[in-house]
C-alpha positions in Angstrom: 32.0 1.5 -12.9 34.2 2.1 -9.8 37.0 4.6 -9.7 40.4 3.5 -8.4 39.8 5.6 -5.2 36.6 3.7 -4.5 38.3 0.4 -5.0 41.1 1.4 -2.6 38.6 2.5 0.0 36.7 -0.8 -0.2 40.0 -2.7 0.0 40.9 -0.8 3.2 37.6 -2.0 4.8 38.5 -5.7 4.2 39.8 -7.8 7.1 43.6 -8.2 7.2 43.7 -11.8 5.8 41.5 -10.8 2.9 43.6 -7.7 2.2 46.7 -9.9 2.1 45.0 -12.3 -0.3 43.9 -9.4 -2.5 47.5 -8.0 -2.5 48.8 -11.5 -3.4 46.3 -11.8 -6.3 47.2 -8.4 -7.7 50.9 -9.1 -7.5 50.4 -12.5 -9.2 48.4 -10.9 -11.9 51.1 -8.3 -12.5 53.8 -10.9 -12.6 51.8 -12.8 -15.3 51.4 -9.6 -17.3 55.1 -8.9 -17.1 55.9 -12.4 -18.3 53.6 -12.0 -21.3 55.2 -8.6 -22.1 58.7 -10.2 -21.9 57.7 -13.1 -24.1 60.0 -13.7 -27.0 58.7 -12.7 -30.4 57.6 -15.5 -32.8 60.4 -17.0 -34.9 61.0 -15.4 -38.2 60.3 -17.5 -41.3 63.8 -17.8 -42.7 62.7 -19.0 -46.1 60.8 -15.7 -46.8 63.8 -13.8 -45.4 66.2 -15.6 -47.8 63.8 -14.9 -50.7 63.7 -11.2 -49.8 67.5 -11.0 -49.6 67.8 -12.8 -53.0 65.3 -10.5 -54.5 67.1 -7.5 -53.2 70.3 -8.7 -55.0 68.5 -9.1 -58.3 70.2 -7.2 -61.1 73.2 -6.2 -58.9 75.6 -8.9 -59.8 77.9 -9.0 -62.9 79.3 -11.9 -64.8 82.1 -11.9 -67.4 80.2 -14.6 -69.3 77.6 -13.4 -71.8 74.2 -14.9 -71.8 71.4 -15.1 -74.3 69.7 -12.0 -73.1 72.9 -10.0 -73.5 73.5 -11.1 -77.1 69.8 -11.6 -78.0 70.1 -9.9 -81.4 73.0 -12.0 -82.4 71.1 -15.2 -81.5 67.9 -14.0 -83.1 69.7 -13.2 -86.3 71.1 -16.7 -86.4 67.7 -18.2 -85.8 65.8 -16.1 -88.4 68.5 -16.1 -91.0 67.4 -17.5 -94.3 69.6 -20.6 -94.8 67.9 -21.8 -98.0 70.0 -21.5 -101.1 
């Protein structure tokens, strides 16, 4: 494996047109790498985000209307009551 210093020394021995071509290739490669680094992140799946937000709200809201779970003993008593005379 070559060190950076060895590669630079070999590049200095190249003829001028080849050195320019090498410089152009390196710059092009760096520009491509920069474009990849600046690439936008993949879009967020909004359906999972909405579900997560809804799940976070679970149990935090209040309603003035009673539901079956709030009055379960009242409802269960009515169901299990012996209505036979």
